[in-house]
C-alpha positions, -999 to 999 in steps of 0.1 A, spaced: 0 -2 -1 19 29 -13 -4 51 -36 -30 75 -18 -55 92 -40 -70 124 -25 -102 140 -38 -98 178 -41 -129 201 -40 -132 233 -22 -157 223 5 -159 218 42 -140 187 44 -110 195 23 -88 203 51 -96 172 71 -91 151 38 -58 168 30 -42 161 67 -54 126 66 -41 118 33 -8 134 42 -6 112 73 -13 84 56 11 90 29 37 94 55 29 64 74 30 43 41 61 59 27 39 64 -4 30 88 -29 1 111 -28 -22 119 -60 -45 147 -58 -74 148 -82 -96 177 -89 -123 165 -109 -146 193 -122 -182 184 -130 -186 213 -154 -188 201 -190 -169 223 -215 -183 202 -242 -222 211 -236 -240 223 -264 -261 254 -262 -283 269 -287 -284 308 -295 -258 336 -290 -270 345 -254 -267 309 -243 -230 307 -258 -222 339 -240 -233 325 -206 -214 294 -212 -182 312 -220 -186 333 -187 -193 300 -168 -164 284 -184 -140 314 -176 -152 312 -140 -149 276 -135 -112 278 -147 -107 307 -123 -118 289 -94 -99 257 -104 -66 277 -108 -72 294 -73 -76 259 -57 -47 243 -73 -25 273 -65 -36 268 -27 -30 230 -28 3 231 -43 17 260 -21 7 235 8 21 207 -4 53 224 -13 63 224 22 54 189 32 77 159 32 58 136 9 61 131 -28 28 142 -46 12 152 -80 -17 173 -89 -40 163 -119 -72 179 -132 -100 163 -151 -131 175 -168 -154 148 -152 -179 142 -125 -160 133 -92 -175 98 -85 -162 89 -123 -130 105 -122 -123 89 -88 -134 55 -99 -114 55 -131 -82 66 -113 -87 40 -87 -72 11 -110 -37 21 -99 -41 34 -63 -41 16 -30 -63 40 -8 -89 66 -16 -94 96 7 -131 110 9 -154 129 32 -180 116 54 -216 126 50 -218 142 85 -204 175 80 -228 192 58 -264 202 61 -272 186 28 -253 153 30 -268 141 -3 -238 150 -24 -210 133 -3 -230 103 3 -238 100 -33 -201 104 -42 -193 76 -13 -220 52 -31 -207 56 -65 -170 53 -58 -176 24 -35 -192 2 -61 -171 12 -90 -135 18 -75 -110 -9 -70 -94 6 -39 -104 9 -2 -117 41 10 -108 63 39 -141 81 48 -129 109 69 -150 133 93 -147 169 84 -139 177 119 -109 152 124 -79 167 108 -55 135 114 -52 100 106 -31 80 132 -22 48 114 0 37 145 -29 41 170 -53 12 180 -78 1 152 -111 -16 157 -124 -40 128 -160 -46 124 -167 -82 117 -200 -104 109 -187 -129 87 -197 -116 55 -180 -110 21 -178 -74 24 -164 -76 59 -138 -99 45 -128 -78 17 -125 -48 42 -102 -68 64 -80 -81 36 -78 -44 21 -67 -33 53 -39 -55 62 -12 -29 54 -28 -5 78 -35 -30 105 3 -40 106 10 -5 118 -17 -4 146 -4 -6 181 -35 -28 190 -61 -45 168 -97 -52 183 -124 -71 162 -159 -66 172 -183 -95 164 -219 -84 163 -248 -109 160 -270 -99 131 -302 -119 117 -282 -130 88 -265 -162 78 -229 -158 69 -203 -185 60 -174 -173 78 -170 -180 119 -161 -154 143 -124 -164 147 -118 -164 110 -108 -126 110 -84 -132 139 -71 -163 123 -65 -145 91 -47 -116 107 -24 -139 127 -13 -154 93 0 -117 87 18 -116 120 -11 -92 133 -23 -99 169 -58 -92 175 -82 -94 204 -121 -104 199 -150 -84 215 -184 -100 213 -210 -79 231 -244 -95 241 -268 -97 210 -300 -74 208 -289 -49 232 -282 -19 208 -281 -12 171 -251 -24 153 -235 11 144 -240 22 181 -223 -8 192 -193 -2 170 -190 33 180 -193 25 219 -165 0 213 -144 23 193 -145 46 222 -137 20 247 -107 8 229 -95 43 220 -97 33 183 -81 59 159 -101 43 129 -127 16 122 -123 -9 95 -157 -21 78 -176 -37 50 -200 -13 34 -236 -26 27 -258 -12 -2 -280 -23 -28 -282 5 -56 -259 19 -79 -281 51 -83 -265 85 -77 -285 87 -45 -269 56 -31 -292 34 -10 -270 23 18 -279 -2 45 -287 13 78 -255 7 95 -233 20 67 -254 51 62 -255 58 100 -215 55 102 -211 75 72 -231 104 88 -222 98 126 -188 83 132 -164 105 150 -133 86 137 -121 79 101 -136 46 86 -117 24 62 -142 8 39 -146 -15 13 -174 -32 -6 
């Protein structure tokens, strides 16, 4: 895990995403790829002289804003001790991120909890999760760090998604000071037993501790956040569950709630 892809947009979560991406890149000894995907379509056809004039004005304003944002980010990165590059693409954010995920190891996006209207970040998360090939760090807007060397909590229910998330997070978990696995009983039948996650990590030289709270007491997302506080977890590894590829992604309740309410970063795979 060496290549980190950071979504660049001038929004409320940019500073938190940037700091988390820098921390991760340093910890991994890797390279930071900054992607500014501009959803403005310069090729959009408009009828009439007035329409063409308006489009020219919008195009110029978009270029100016993109240039200002690039200058700001490049000045910040010039003083950092990581290797990086900055690219701009004329495409929707989710499409640009998904396309560029083919040769990266980790993507850093924002959570859906820091904005009044969370439809846009939740939609981006949904689209990228189902189309990208790399795991995603979902960073809360008010958490301006990612401590890869601190304690980590893994959410485990024996599902295909939780297995994918665990495998993808192994390079990070190797750096964690402690790894805790929380198994939460659900009304679902999964093939993998509770001890499978701990045994798998042991094959990679990672010691872990299993926690199994009594079933049915609290919601799954509440149990995960409570255990994260108890073990002082710096981040939570989890599988994402959903059943729609639409722009307004229909997540399962646990995934949606954690994307909105988690006070710590999430490392997520589908």
